N, CA, C and O atoms as a DFTB+ gen file, in Angstrom:
776 C
 N C O
     1  1       3.685     -21.276       7.309
     2  2       3.514     -20.390       6.162
     3  2       2.877     -19.078       6.625
     4  3       1.832     -19.080       7.275
     5  1       3.511     -17.981       6.288
     6  2       2.969     -16.652       6.574
     7  2       2.149     -16.233       5.361
     8  3       2.627     -16.283       4.228
     9  1       0.905     -15.816       5.612
    10  2       0.050     -15.356       4.514
    11  2      -0.408     -13.929       4.786
    12  3      -0.952     -13.622       5.846
    13  1      -0.172     -13.060       3.795
    14  2      -0.535     -11.649       3.909
    15  2      -1.429     -11.273       2.737
    16  3      -1.058     -11.462       1.579
    17  1      -2.603     -10.740       3.041
    18  2      -3.473     -10.173       2.009
    19  2      -3.122      -8.693       1.927
    20  3      -3.429      -7.925       2.839
    21  1      -2.482      -8.298       0.835
    22  2      -2.103      -6.902       0.624
    23  2      -3.184      -6.266      -0.247
    24  3      -3.393      -6.657      -1.396
    25  1      -3.853      -5.293       0.321
    26  2      -5.052      -4.715      -0.295
    27  2      -4.830      -3.229      -0.571
    28  3      -4.392      -2.481       0.304
    29  1      -5.137      -2.818      -1.792
    30  2      -5.102      -1.391      -2.131
    31  2      -6.508      -0.840      -1.947
    32  3      -7.479      -1.484      -2.347
    33  1      -6.636       0.360      -1.340
    34  2      -7.972       0.946      -1.210
    35  2      -8.570       1.181      -2.596
    36  3      -7.848       1.212      -3.592
    37  1      -9.866       1.342      -2.652
    38  2     -10.510       1.672      -3.917
    39  2     -10.129       3.070      -4.375
    40  3      -9.388       3.781      -3.696
    41  1     -10.640       3.451      -5.524
    42  2     -10.305       4.731      -6.158
    43  2     -10.833       5.928      -5.375
    44  3     -11.896       5.883      -4.756
    45  1     -10.064       6.975      -5.428
    46  2     -10.496       8.296      -4.973
    47  2     -10.678       9.148      -6.231
    48  3     -10.322       8.723      -7.330
    49  1     -11.228      10.335      -6.067
    50  2     -11.337      11.229      -7.224
    51  2      -9.949      11.548      -7.790
    52  3      -9.796      11.705      -9.001
    53  1      -8.940      11.644      -6.921
    54  2      -7.574      11.909      -7.391
    55  2      -7.077      10.776      -8.288
    56  3      -6.457      11.029      -9.320
    57  1      -7.344       9.536      -7.900
    58  2      -6.933       8.394      -8.717
    59  2      -7.605       8.457     -10.082
    60  3      -6.959       8.239     -11.107
    61  1      -8.890       8.755     -10.097
    62  2      -9.645       8.809     -11.343
    63  2      -9.148       9.935     -12.253
    64  3      -9.251       9.838     -13.476
    65  1      -8.612      11.001     -11.655
    66  2      -8.089      12.134     -12.422
    67  2      -6.624      11.951     -12.820
    68  3      -6.091      12.745     -13.595
    69  1      -5.964      10.900     -12.292
    70  2      -4.543      10.705     -12.586
    71  2      -3.645      11.605     -11.759
    72  3      -2.536      11.940     -12.173
    73  1      -4.130      11.997     -10.583
    74  2      -3.352      12.866      -9.687
    75  2      -2.572      12.035      -8.681
    76  3      -2.942      10.906      -8.360
    77  1      -1.498      12.614      -8.198
    78  2      -0.649      11.989      -7.193
    79  2      -1.202      12.379      -5.827
    80  3      -1.277      13.564      -5.499
    81  1      -1.587      11.389      -5.035
    82  2      -2.195      11.674      -3.734
    83  2      -1.158      11.796      -2.633
    84  3      -1.260      12.685      -1.787
    85  1      -0.159      10.917      -2.628
    86  2       0.822      10.949      -1.550
    87  2       0.156      10.806      -0.200
    88  3      -0.596       9.855       0.017
    89  1       0.414      11.731       0.718
    90  2      -0.156      11.657       2.065
    91  2      -1.414      12.511       2.223
    92  3      -1.917      12.668       3.335
    93  1      -1.929      13.066       1.115
    94  2      -3.158      13.851       1.189
    95  2      -4.339      12.939       1.510
    96  3      -4.402      11.805       1.034
    97  1      -5.256      13.430       2.305
    98  2      -6.454      12.664       2.649
    99  2      -7.558      12.987       1.660
   100  3      -8.139      14.072       1.693
   101  1      -7.840      12.046       0.789
   102  2      -8.899      12.171      -0.200
   103  2      -9.786      10.943      -0.021
   104  3      -9.302       9.818      -0.151
   105  1     -11.077      11.133       0.276
   106  2     -11.943       9.978       0.552
   107  2     -12.163       9.098      -0.675
   108  3     -11.960       9.527      -1.811
   109  1     -12.577       7.872      -0.425
   110  2     -12.934       6.968      -1.508
   111  2     -14.103       7.553      -2.296
   112  3     -15.008       8.161      -1.724
   113  1     -14.072       7.364      -3.602
   114  2     -15.214       7.736      -4.431
   115  2     -16.266       6.629      -4.292
   116  3     -15.998       5.594      -3.682
   117  1     -17.447       6.841      -4.851
   118  2     -18.477       5.793      -4.826
   119  2     -17.953       4.539      -5.518
   120  3     -18.187       3.420      -5.061
   121  1     -17.250       4.739      -6.613
   122  2     -16.654       3.602      -7.324
   123  2     -15.633       2.891      -6.436
   124  3     -15.549       1.663      -6.437
   125  1     -14.859       3.668      -5.681
   126  2     -13.872       3.101      -4.774
   127  2     -14.498       2.229      -3.696
   128  3     -13.970       1.168      -3.362
   129  1     -15.620       2.677      -3.156
   130  2     -16.336       1.888      -2.138
   131  2     -16.785       0.565      -2.751
   132  3     -16.654      -0.486      -2.124
   133  1     -17.315       0.614      -3.973
   134  2     -17.746      -0.616      -4.655
   135  2     -16.558      -1.558      -4.881
   136  3     -16.690      -2.771      -4.716
   137  1     -15.406      -1.006      -5.256
   138  2     -14.219      -1.827      -5.489
   139  2     -13.794      -2.554      -4.206
   140  3     -13.441      -3.733      -4.246
   141  1     -13.831      -1.856      -3.086
   142  2     -13.441      -2.461      -1.811
   143  2     -14.439      -3.543      -1.402
   144  3     -14.042      -4.614      -0.941
   145  1     -15.707      -3.270      -1.566
   146  2     -16.719      -4.277      -1.237
   147  2     -16.518      -5.529      -2.083
   148  3     -16.603      -6.647      -1.573
   149  1     -16.256      -5.346      -3.358
   150  2     -16.009      -6.481      -4.252
   151  2     -14.783      -7.267      -3.784
   152  3     -14.821      -8.495      -3.709
   153  1     -13.701      -6.560      -3.471
   154  2     -12.476      -7.229      -3.001
   155  2     -12.734      -7.984      -1.700
   156  3     -12.258      -9.106      -1.532
   157  1     -13.476      -7.382      -0.789
   158  2     -13.776      -8.036       0.497
   159  2     -14.530      -9.346       0.281
   160  3     -14.267     -10.335       0.964
   161  1     -15.453      -9.354      -0.653
   162  2     -16.197     -10.583      -0.947
   163  2     -15.311     -11.613      -1.651
   164  3     -15.467     -12.815      -1.437
   165  1     -14.384     -11.148      -2.489
   166  2     -13.435     -12.068      -3.132
   167  2     -12.568     -12.781      -2.092
   168  3     -12.130     -13.910      -2.312
   169  1     -12.325     -12.125      -0.971
   170  2     -11.484     -12.681       0.088
   171  2     -12.288     -13.486       1.115
   172  3     -11.788     -13.773       2.203
   173  1     -13.518     -13.845       0.780
   174  2     -14.423     -14.507       1.731
   175  2     -13.827     -15.766       2.358
   176  3     -14.123     -16.072       3.513
   177  1     -13.000     -16.495       1.624
   178  2     -12.439     -17.748       2.140
   179  2     -11.235     -17.534       3.057
   180  3     -10.760     -18.481       3.683
   181  1     -10.740     -16.302       3.142
   182  2      -9.567     -16.038       3.983
   183  2      -9.996     -15.823       5.429
   184  3     -11.021     -15.194       5.694
   185  1      -9.223     -16.336       6.340
   186  2      -9.492     -16.186       7.768
   187  2      -8.779     -14.925       8.267
   188  3      -7.601     -14.957       8.622
   189  1      -9.520     -13.823       8.285
   190  2      -8.969     -12.518       8.679
   191  2      -9.574     -12.117      10.018
   192  3     -10.797     -12.063      10.153
   193  1      -8.728     -11.835      11.012
   194  2      -9.246     -11.379      12.299
   195  2      -8.912      -9.921      12.574
   196  3      -9.598      -9.260      13.353
   197  1      -7.852      -9.415      11.934
   198  2      -7.456      -8.014      12.083
   199  2      -7.128      -7.464      10.702
   200  3      -6.455      -8.118       9.906
   201  1      -7.611      -6.252      10.427
   202  2      -7.266      -5.560       9.192
   203  2      -6.376      -4.380       9.588
   204  3      -6.833      -3.421      10.210
   205  1      -5.102      -4.469       9.219
   206  2      -4.145      -3.399       9.497
   207  2      -4.255      -2.386       8.364
   208  3      -4.418      -2.755       7.201
   209  1      -4.164      -1.106       8.714
   210  2      -4.254      -0.094       7.662
   211  2      -3.369       1.095       7.988
   212  3      -3.007       1.349       9.137
   213  1      -3.038       1.811       6.921
   214  2      -2.317       3.064       7.077
   215  2      -3.265       4.129       7.601
   216  3      -4.471       3.900       7.679
   217  1      -2.727       5.306       7.965
   218  2      -3.550       6.338       8.584
   219  2      -4.364       7.196       7.618
   220  3      -5.168       8.012       8.068
   221  1      -4.182       7.039       6.305
   222  2      -4.916       7.897       5.371
   223  2      -6.392       7.498       5.305
   224  3      -6.758       6.357       5.587
   225  1      -7.217       8.456       4.932
   226  2      -8.659       8.251       4.912
   227  2      -9.096       7.091       4.014
   228  3      -9.921       6.285       4.445
   229  1      -8.577       6.968       2.773
   230  2      -9.049       5.845       1.952
   231  2      -8.663       4.476       2.519
   232  3      -9.439       3.526       2.415
   233  1      -7.486       4.365       3.110
   234  2      -7.069       3.090       3.708
   235  2      -7.955       2.749       4.899
   236  3      -8.351       1.596       5.069
   237  1      -8.266       3.739       5.717
   238  2      -9.120       3.493       6.877
   239  2     -10.549       3.153       6.454
   240  3     -11.176       2.268       7.036
   241  1     -11.066       3.857       5.437
   242  2     -12.405       3.545       4.938
   243  2     -12.454       2.112       4.408
   244  3     -13.376       1.357       4.717
   245  1     -11.455       1.748       3.610
   246  2     -11.407       0.397       3.040
   247  2     -11.290      -0.647       4.145
   248  3     -11.956      -1.681       4.094
   249  1     -10.456      -0.386       5.133
   250  2     -10.274      -1.333       6.239
   251  2     -11.582      -1.546       6.991
   252  3     -11.903      -2.674       7.363
   253  1     -12.333      -0.486       7.216
   254  2     -13.620      -0.596       7.916
   255  2     -14.607      -1.447       7.120
   256  3     -15.329      -2.257       7.702
   257  1     -14.647      -1.275       5.805
   258  2     -15.548      -2.058       4.952
   259  2     -15.170      -3.533       5.022
   260  3     -16.029      -4.394       5.208
   261  1     -13.880      -3.818       4.870
   262  2     -13.397      -5.207       4.893
   263  2     -13.641      -5.833       6.261
   264  3     -14.094      -6.974       6.360
   265  1     -13.339      -5.082       7.311
   266  2     -13.518      -5.601       8.674
   267  2     -14.980      -5.925       8.960
   268  3     -15.282      -6.925       9.611
   269  1     -15.875      -5.091       8.482
   270  2     -17.307      -5.331       8.709
   271  2     -17.742      -6.625       8.022
   272  3     -18.466      -7.425       8.615
   273  1     -17.315      -6.835       6.796
   274  2     -17.697      -8.034       6.044
   275  2     -17.072      -9.288       6.656
   276  3     -17.688     -10.354       6.651
   277  1     -15.846      -9.164       7.187
   278  2     -15.136     -10.324       7.752
   279  2     -15.283     -10.430       9.269
   280  3     -14.695     -11.314       9.892
   281  1     -16.068      -9.529       9.860
   282  2     -16.236      -9.494      11.317
   283  2     -14.872      -9.476      12.013
   284  3     -14.599     -10.270      12.913
   285  1     -14.038      -8.556      11.571
   286  2     -12.672      -8.430      12.091
   287  2     -12.496      -7.061      12.750
   288  3     -13.364      -6.193      12.661
   289  1     -11.360      -6.895      13.410
   290  2     -11.002      -5.615      14.015
   291  2     -10.141      -4.831      13.029
   292  3      -9.535      -5.406      12.126
   293  1     -10.096      -3.517      13.212
   294  2      -9.219      -2.650      12.427
   295  2      -8.130      -2.126      13.346
   296  3      -8.408      -1.682      14.460
   297  1      -6.907      -2.178      12.882
   298  2      -5.793      -1.617      13.642
   299  2      -5.009      -0.682      12.720
   300  3      -4.456      -1.100      11.703
   301  1      -4.981       0.582      13.104
   302  2      -4.265       1.586      12.326
   303  2      -2.777       1.530      12.672
   304  3      -2.398       1.528      13.843
   305  1      -1.948       1.485      11.638
   306  2      -0.491       1.465      11.802
   307  2       0.063       2.721      11.132
   308  3       0.095       2.814       9.905
   309  1       0.494       3.677      11.934
   310  2       0.987       4.937      11.372
   311  2       2.213       4.758      10.473
   312  3       2.436       5.557       9.563
   313  1       3.001       3.723      10.720
   314  2       4.187       3.471       9.896
   315  2       3.812       3.026       8.483
   316  3       4.670       2.981       7.603
   317  1       2.539       2.698       8.259
   318  2       2.063       2.352       6.916
   319  2       1.498       3.568       6.181
   320  3       0.777       3.417       5.194
   321  1       1.824       4.780       6.660
   322  2       1.373       5.969       5.922
   323  2       2.010       5.953       4.533
   324  3       3.077       5.376       4.325
   325  1       1.346       6.583       3.618
   326  2       1.828       6.570       2.243
   327  2       3.130       7.362       2.125
   328  3       3.478       8.159       2.996
   329  1       3.823       7.122       1.040
   330  2       5.066       7.823       0.757
   331  2       4.778       9.311       0.597
   332  3       3.889       9.691      -0.164
   333  1       5.515      10.145       1.299
   334  2       5.368      11.592       1.189
   335  2       6.117      12.041      -0.061
   336  3       7.347      12.028      -0.104
   337  1       5.354      12.435      -1.072
   338  2       5.977      12.861      -2.331
   339  2       6.042      14.380      -2.439
   340  3       6.159      14.931      -3.533
   341  1       5.964      15.045      -1.296
   342  2       6.211      16.479      -1.212
   343  2       5.414      17.313      -2.204
   344  3       4.185      17.250      -2.239
   345  1       6.124      18.094      -3.008
   346  2       5.485      19.036      -3.931
   347  2       4.766      18.360      -5.090
   348  3       4.034      19.025      -5.824
   349  1       4.950      17.066      -5.274
   350  2       4.230      16.344      -6.333
   351  2       2.783      16.059      -5.943
   352  3       1.951      15.794      -6.811
   353  1       2.473      16.111      -4.645
   354  2       1.122      15.794      -4.187
   355  2       0.105      16.736      -4.823
   356  3       0.290      17.953      -4.833
   357  1      -0.964      16.160      -5.352
   358  2      -2.019      16.942      -5.989
   359  2      -1.786      17.197      -7.468
   360  3      -2.708      17.597      -8.179
   361  1      -0.571      16.973      -7.940
   362  2      -0.271      17.201      -9.359
   363  2      -0.693      15.992     -10.190
   364  3      -0.771      14.868      -9.694
   365  1      -0.959      16.253     -11.446
   366  2      -1.210      15.170     -12.381
   367  2       0.110      14.468     -12.673
   368  3       1.155      15.113     -12.759
   369  1       0.064      13.147     -12.825
   370  2       1.281      12.410     -13.171
   371  2       1.828      12.927     -14.497
   372  3       3.040      13.063     -14.661
   373  1       0.941      13.213     -15.437
   374  2       1.382      13.725     -16.740
   375  2       2.059      15.091     -16.610
   376  3       2.946      15.426     -17.395
   377  1       1.644      15.865     -15.631
   378  2       2.243      17.188     -15.391
   379  2       3.689      17.047     -14.917
   380  3       4.572      17.774     -15.373
   381  1       3.926      16.107     -14.000
   382  2       5.294      15.867     -13.528
   383  2       6.151      15.352     -14.685
   384  3       7.296      15.773     -14.851
   385  1       5.597      14.446     -15.476
   386  2       6.331      13.881     -16.619
   387  2       6.723      14.974     -17.618
   388  3       7.831      14.973     -18.155
   389  1       5.806      15.894     -17.853
   390  2       6.063      16.969     -18.826
   391  2       7.008      18.038     -18.275
   392  3       7.916      18.483     -18.976
   393  1       6.798      18.451     -17.023
   394  2       7.564      19.561     -16.450
   395  2       8.910      19.149     -15.868
   396  3       9.823      19.970     -15.775
   397  1       9.040      17.886     -15.476
   398  2      10.288      17.404     -14.880
   399  2      10.645      16.047     -15.489
   400  3      10.688      15.045     -14.775
   401  1      10.902      16.000     -16.800
   402  2      11.109      14.705     -17.464
   403  2      12.300      13.914     -16.923
   404  3      12.239      12.687     -16.848
   405  1      13.367      14.591     -16.549
   406  2      14.546      13.887     -16.028
   407  2      14.231      13.233     -14.677
   408  3      14.563      12.070     -14.448
   409  1      13.591      13.991     -13.793
   410  2      13.235      13.480     -12.475
   411  2      12.208      12.347     -12.624
   412  3      12.290      11.335     -11.928
   413  1      11.249      12.525     -13.531
   414  2      10.241      11.496     -13.781
   415  2      10.919      10.193     -14.202
   416  3      10.590       9.123     -13.690
   417  1      11.861      10.289     -15.130
   418  2      12.572       9.104     -15.620
   419  2      13.398       8.459     -14.504
   420  3      13.422       7.235     -14.378
   421  1      14.074       9.281     -13.696
   422  2      14.864       8.742     -12.590
   423  2      13.967       8.003     -11.594
   424  3      14.361       6.967     -11.059
   425  1      12.770       8.527     -11.343
   426  2      11.820       7.896     -10.424
   427  2      11.365       6.549     -10.985
   428  3      11.076       5.625     -10.224
   429  1      11.299       6.434     -12.320
   430  2      10.960       5.163     -12.967
   431  2      12.094       4.159     -12.827
   432  3      11.877       3.005     -12.457
   433  1      13.306       4.614     -13.127
   434  2      14.454       3.720     -13.242
   435  2      15.138       3.408     -11.914
   436  3      15.628       2.297     -11.712
   437  1      15.172       4.376     -11.021
   438  2      15.889       4.196      -9.763
   439  2      15.217       4.993      -8.642
   440  3      15.773       5.988      -8.178
   441  1      14.021       4.566      -8.198
   442  2      13.315       5.352      -7.185
   443  2      14.073       5.462      -5.858
   444  3      13.854       6.402      -5.094
   445  1      14.962       4.502      -5.585
   446  2      15.754       4.598      -4.348
   447  2      16.741       5.759      -4.384
   448  3      17.191       6.225      -3.338
   449  1      17.077       6.227      -5.584
   450  2      18.117       7.245      -5.710
   451  2      17.618       8.662      -5.811
   452  3      18.413       9.578      -6.019
   453  1      16.319       8.873      -5.669
   454  2      15.786      10.227      -5.819
   455  2      14.759      10.523      -4.724
   456  3      14.019       9.646      -4.279
   457  1      14.743      11.763      -4.317
   458  2      13.765      12.214      -3.334
   459  2      12.835      13.200      -4.026
   460  3      13.306      14.178      -4.605
   461  1      11.519      12.967      -3.980
   462  2      10.608      13.954      -4.542
   463  2      10.843      15.306      -3.862
   464  3      11.166      15.338      -2.674
   465  1      10.690      16.418      -4.579
   466  2      10.939      17.731      -3.976
   467  2      10.166      17.909      -2.668
   468  3       8.938      17.827      -2.639
   469  1      10.915      18.155      -1.585
   470  2      10.362      18.322      -0.233
   471  2       9.605      17.081       0.248
   472  3       8.715      17.176       1.093
   473  1       9.964      15.927      -0.294
   474  2       9.300      14.683       0.078
   475  2      10.195      13.791       0.908
   476  3      11.114      14.257       1.581
   477  1       9.917      12.518       0.852
   478  2      10.572      11.508       1.683
   479  2      11.400      10.569       0.805
   480  3      10.964      10.162      -0.272
   481  1      12.569      10.241       1.270
   482  2      13.403       9.260       0.571
   483  2      12.750       7.880       0.700
   484  3      12.198       7.537       1.746
   485  1      12.822       7.114      -0.354
   486  2      12.244       5.775      -0.352
   487  2      12.890       4.890       0.712
   488  3      12.213       4.062       1.323
   489  1      14.184       5.057       0.937
   490  2      14.883       4.266       1.961
   491  2      14.282       4.508       3.346
   492  3      14.173       3.577       4.145
   493  1      13.893       5.744       3.634
   494  2      13.264       6.055       4.920
   495  2      11.897       5.375       5.036
   496  3      11.545       4.844       6.089
   497  1      11.136       5.400       3.942
   498  2       9.826       4.741       3.945
   499  2       9.995       3.233       4.120
   500  3       9.242       2.604       4.863
   501  1      10.977       2.659       3.439
   502  2      11.217       1.221       3.561
   503  2      11.562       0.846       5.003
   504  3      11.100      -0.176       5.510
   505  1      12.357       1.658       5.645
   506  2      12.779       1.396       7.020
   507  2      11.588       1.396       7.979
   508  3      11.454       0.489       8.800
   509  1      10.728       2.401       7.880
   510  2       9.580       2.460       8.793
   511  2       8.598       1.333       8.510
   512  3       8.022       0.764       9.437
   513  1       8.398       1.003       7.217
   514  2       7.511      -0.094       6.844
   515  2       8.056      -1.422       7.372
   516  3       7.306      -2.244       7.898
   517  1       9.354      -1.620       7.228
   518  2       9.987      -2.870       7.660
   519  2       9.779      -3.105       9.150
   520  3       9.491      -4.229       9.560
   521  1       9.919      -2.059       9.969
   522  2       9.768      -2.237      11.417
   523  2       8.341      -2.641      11.773
   524  3       8.137      -3.445      12.683
   525  1       7.349      -2.093      11.066
   526  2       5.957      -2.487      11.322
   527  2       5.689      -3.902      10.805
   528  3       4.995      -4.678      11.461
   529  1       6.232      -4.238       9.640
   530  2       6.034      -5.572       9.070
   531  2       6.649      -6.662       9.938
   532  3       6.083      -7.745      10.082
   533  1       7.810      -6.369      10.514
   534  2       8.475      -7.368      11.362
   535  2       7.566      -7.837      12.492
   536  3       7.516      -9.029      12.798
   537  1       6.850      -6.903      13.112
   538  2       5.942      -7.255      14.210
   539  2       4.761      -8.086      13.717
   540  3       4.373      -9.065      14.355
   541  1       4.195      -7.695      12.586
   542  2       3.055      -8.432      12.036
   543  2       3.490      -9.826      11.593
   544  3       2.805     -10.812      11.865
   545  1       4.627      -9.901      10.912
   546  2       5.126     -11.202      10.435
   547  2       5.391     -12.148      11.597
   548  3       5.103     -13.341      11.512
   549  1       5.937     -11.616      12.674
   550  2       6.210     -12.451      13.851
   551  2       4.899     -12.982      14.434
   552  3       4.817     -14.148      14.820
   553  1       3.884     -12.133      14.496
   554  2       2.589     -12.531      15.063
   555  2       1.913     -13.609      14.210
   556  3       1.308     -14.532      14.757
   557  1       2.005     -13.507      12.888
   558  2       1.273     -14.409      11.988
   559  2       2.117     -15.542      11.414
   560  3       1.624     -16.347      10.623
   561  1       3.354     -15.605      11.799
   562  2       4.291     -16.591      11.246
   563  2       3.791     -18.028      11.325
   564  3       3.931     -18.777      10.358
   565  1       3.218     -18.423      12.439
   566  2       2.736     -19.800      12.611
   567  2       1.228     -19.844      12.802
   568  3       0.704     -20.734      13.473
   569  1       0.541     -18.891      12.216
   570  2      -0.899     -18.768      12.402
   571  2      -1.653     -19.289      11.179
   572  3      -1.135     -19.285      10.062
   573  1      -2.873     -19.734      11.413
   574  2      -3.746     -20.109      10.300
   575  2      -4.487     -18.889       9.771
   576  3      -5.138     -18.955       8.729
   577  1      -4.388     -17.780      10.487
   578  2      -5.028     -16.524      10.084
   579  2      -4.205     -15.830       9.004
   580  3      -3.020     -16.111       8.827
   581  1      -4.848     -14.932       8.299
   582  2      -4.199     -14.128       7.266
   583  2      -4.033     -12.715       7.807
   584  3      -4.968     -12.146       8.369
   585  1      -2.848     -12.155       7.637
   586  2      -2.616     -10.761       8.010
   587  2      -3.102      -9.896       6.849
   588  3      -2.531      -9.953       5.760
   589  1      -4.145      -9.098       7.065
   590  2      -4.681      -8.218       6.031
   591  2      -4.104      -6.818       6.238
   592  3      -4.189      -6.252       7.327
   593  1      -3.520      -6.275       5.180
   594  2      -2.911      -4.941       5.252
   595  2      -3.489      -4.093       4.125
   596  3      -3.411      -4.469       2.956
   597  1      -4.072      -2.939       4.481
   598  2      -4.649      -2.024       3.503
   599  2      -3.800      -0.760       3.438
   600  3      -3.705      -0.014       4.413
   601  1      -3.189      -0.529       2.292
   602  2      -2.410       0.693       2.073
   603  2      -2.506       1.083       0.602
   604  3      -2.650       0.221      -0.265
   605  1      -2.426       2.388       0.321
   606  2      -2.469       2.831      -1.065
   607  2      -1.101       2.682      -1.737
   608  3      -0.093       2.407      -1.086
   609  1      -1.101       2.870      -3.032
   610  2       0.154       2.941      -3.769
   611  2       0.748       4.331      -3.575
   612  3      -0.007       5.295      -3.445
   613  1       2.042       4.468      -3.550
   614  2       3.063       3.468      -3.825
   615  2       3.550       2.689      -2.598
   616  3       4.390       1.799      -2.735
   617  1       3.035       3.008      -1.394
   618  2       3.548       2.314      -0.201
   619  2       3.165       0.833      -0.225
   620  3       3.866       0.012       0.367
   621  1       2.064       0.477      -0.897
   622  2       1.715      -0.940      -1.026
   623  2       2.801      -1.694      -1.786
   624  3       3.129      -2.827      -1.435
   625  1       3.359      -1.078      -2.819
   626  2       4.458      -1.715      -3.564
   627  2       5.709      -1.843      -2.706
   628  3       6.455      -2.813      -2.832
   629  1       5.935      -0.878      -1.847
   630  2       7.075      -0.946      -0.927
   631  2       6.875      -2.130       0.027
   632  3       7.805      -2.902       0.260
   633  1       5.680      -2.271       0.568
   634  2       5.379      -3.390       1.478
   635  2       5.565      -4.718       0.751
   636  3       6.178      -5.644       1.282
   637  1       5.037      -4.805      -0.458
   638  2       5.162      -6.031      -1.251
   639  2       6.635      -6.398      -1.453
   640  3       7.025      -7.551      -1.273
   641  1       7.439      -5.414      -1.825
   642  2       8.866      -5.663      -2.062
   643  2       9.596      -6.046      -0.785
   644  3      10.505      -6.876      -0.820
   645  1       9.217      -5.461       0.329
   646  2       9.841      -5.818       1.608
   647  2       9.476      -7.250       2.005
   648  3      10.326      -7.992       2.498
   649  1       8.228      -7.635       1.794
   650  2       7.800      -8.992       2.150
   651  2       8.496     -10.049       1.285
   652  3       8.900     -11.104       1.773
   653  1       8.626      -9.742      -0.002
   654  2       9.178     -10.717      -0.948
   655  2      10.668     -10.529      -1.219
   656  3      11.266     -11.287      -1.982
   657  1      11.261      -9.520      -0.594
   658  2      12.679      -9.204      -0.793
   659  2      12.973      -8.941      -2.271
   660  3      13.973      -9.410      -2.815
   661  1      12.082      -8.184      -2.901
   662  2      12.241      -7.803      -4.300
   663  2      12.805      -6.394      -4.403
   664  3      12.820      -5.636      -3.432
   665  1      13.263      -6.066      -5.587
   666  2      13.721      -4.713      -5.888
   667  2      12.492      -3.882      -6.232
   668  3      11.561      -4.370      -6.873
   669  1      12.496      -2.635      -5.805
   670  2      11.389      -1.725      -6.123
   671  2      11.378      -1.479      -7.628
   672  3      12.420      -1.239      -8.239
   673  1      10.190      -1.544      -8.212
   674  2      10.052      -1.300      -9.647
   675  2       9.611       0.120      -9.929
   676  3       9.888       1.035      -9.153
   677  1       8.939       0.295     -11.020
   678  2       8.469       1.596     -11.474
   679  2       7.287       2.044     -10.611
   680  3       6.184       1.514     -10.740
   681  1       7.522       3.017      -9.737
   682  2       6.470       3.469      -8.833
   683  2       5.399       4.300      -9.531
   684  3       4.296       4.446      -9.006
   685  1       5.709       4.849     -10.714
   686  2       4.666       5.550     -11.466
   687  2       3.617       4.549     -11.933
   688  3       2.419       4.828     -11.882
   689  1       4.067       3.383     -12.387
   690  2       3.120       2.348     -12.832
   691  2       2.274       1.873     -11.654
   692  3       1.076       1.634     -11.801
   693  1       2.900       1.737     -10.491
   694  2       2.171       1.310      -9.296
   695  2       1.096       2.331      -8.939
   696  3      -0.002       1.972      -8.513
   697  1       1.425       3.609      -9.119
   698  2       0.505       4.695      -8.768
   699  2      -0.738       4.691      -9.661
   700  3      -1.814       5.104      -9.230
   701  1      -0.591       4.230     -10.891
   702  2      -1.687       4.288     -11.859
   703  2      -2.517       3.006     -11.849
   704  3      -1.988       1.919     -12.081
   705  1      -3.794       3.132     -11.585
   706  2      -4.738       2.061     -11.814
   707  2      -4.655       0.826     -10.933
   708  3      -5.012      -0.263     -11.383
   709  1      -4.203       0.955      -9.713
   710  2      -4.157      -0.199      -8.816
   711  2      -5.224      -0.105      -7.739
   712  3      -5.058      -0.659      -6.652
   713  1      -6.291       0.573      -8.020
   714  2      -7.343       0.795      -7.024
   715  2      -8.130      -0.471      -6.736
   716  3      -8.552      -1.181      -7.648
   717  1      -8.320      -0.739      -5.456
   718  2      -9.192      -1.821      -5.036
   719  2      -8.669      -3.224      -5.285
   720  3      -9.367      -4.203      -5.020
   721  1      -7.468      -3.332      -5.782
   722  2      -6.908      -4.658      -6.026
   723  2      -6.332      -5.261      -4.752
   724  3      -6.061      -4.558      -3.779
   725  1      -6.155      -6.550      -4.779
   726  2      -5.542      -7.229      -3.636
   727  2      -4.797      -8.450      -4.143
   728  3      -5.061      -8.959      -5.233
   729  1      -3.870      -8.901      -3.332
   730  2      -3.119     -10.113      -3.652
   731  2      -2.797     -10.846      -2.362
   732  3      -2.617     -10.237      -1.307
   733  1      -2.729     -12.161      -2.468
   734  2      -2.340     -12.977      -1.325
   735  2      -0.872     -13.332      -1.489
   736  3      -0.478     -13.967      -2.468
   737  1      -0.075     -12.918      -0.529
   738  2       1.358     -13.193      -0.549
   739  2       1.638     -14.292       0.470
   740  3       1.314     -14.153       1.650
   741  1       2.232     -15.368       0.013
   742  2       2.565     -16.486       0.902
   743  2       4.079     -16.612       1.001
   744  3       4.786     -16.661      -0.006
   745  1       4.547     -16.663       2.221
   746  2       5.983     -16.693       2.475
   747  2       6.300     -17.915       3.326
   748  3       5.793     -18.072       4.437
   749  1       7.152     -18.776       2.777
   750  2       7.565     -19.987       3.513
   751  2       8.471     -19.567       4.649
   752  3       9.234     -18.611       4.511
   753  1       8.400     -20.276       5.789
   754  2       9.284     -19.955       6.910
   755  2      10.740     -20.185       6.526
   756  3      11.071     -21.124       5.803
   757  1      11.589     -19.316       7.022
   758  2      13.014     -19.417       6.749
   759  2      13.640     -20.398       7.738
   760  3      13.309     -20.371       8.923
   761  1      14.543     -21.267       7.265
   762  2      15.200     -22.180       8.205
   763  2      16.098     -21.396       9.168
   764  3      16.686     -20.374       8.813
   765  1      16.179     -21.906      10.382
   766  2      17.008     -21.244      11.389
   767  2      18.485     -21.376      11.024
   768  3      18.938     -22.420      10.554
   769  1      19.209     -20.311      11.248
   770  2      20.665     -20.333      11.003
   771  2      21.364     -21.054      12.146
   772  3      20.979     -20.908      13.306
   773  1      22.374     -21.817      11.823
   774  2      23.098     -22.551      12.867
   775  2      24.337     -21.802      13.288
   776  3      25.074     -22.267      14.158
């Protein structure tokens, strides 16, 4: 059984304001630090030896907090960088909804079919995430340890969907209010093909 603890960093000031962070480096707020500490203690029963994280500041801060509590190492994975949402970065979600209602709706209904202005296609993000996940999954496939991965939304939802082979849902919903949360994803080994 492969077990992955997928952890979202705590809140930043941008999250609290309803702004789109994308790949911008915005540190955890005091509330965000508390959220990560709480999540780390909730995961006390998990056997974590390495905390993988994306390169953004909140993911790295959260990974360091979790690693300290679990006496684990931190390993930065650049392929887990957040989705580049181009010109939407720094804007309020409500601002995008009001000024670009058609694009906002398309991003809700079919995020694979739209590229944020001057941003990254979701298919490209999925591809880079998949290559990093394949290595981690192979390492932890027959392990009693849990692979801990810290990434912000919406890339955390992309990772979740890649692990579970799900369809990507509404990334605006993922972007809102998922600070400091975590989930344990358990994946049964696949039978070998003959």
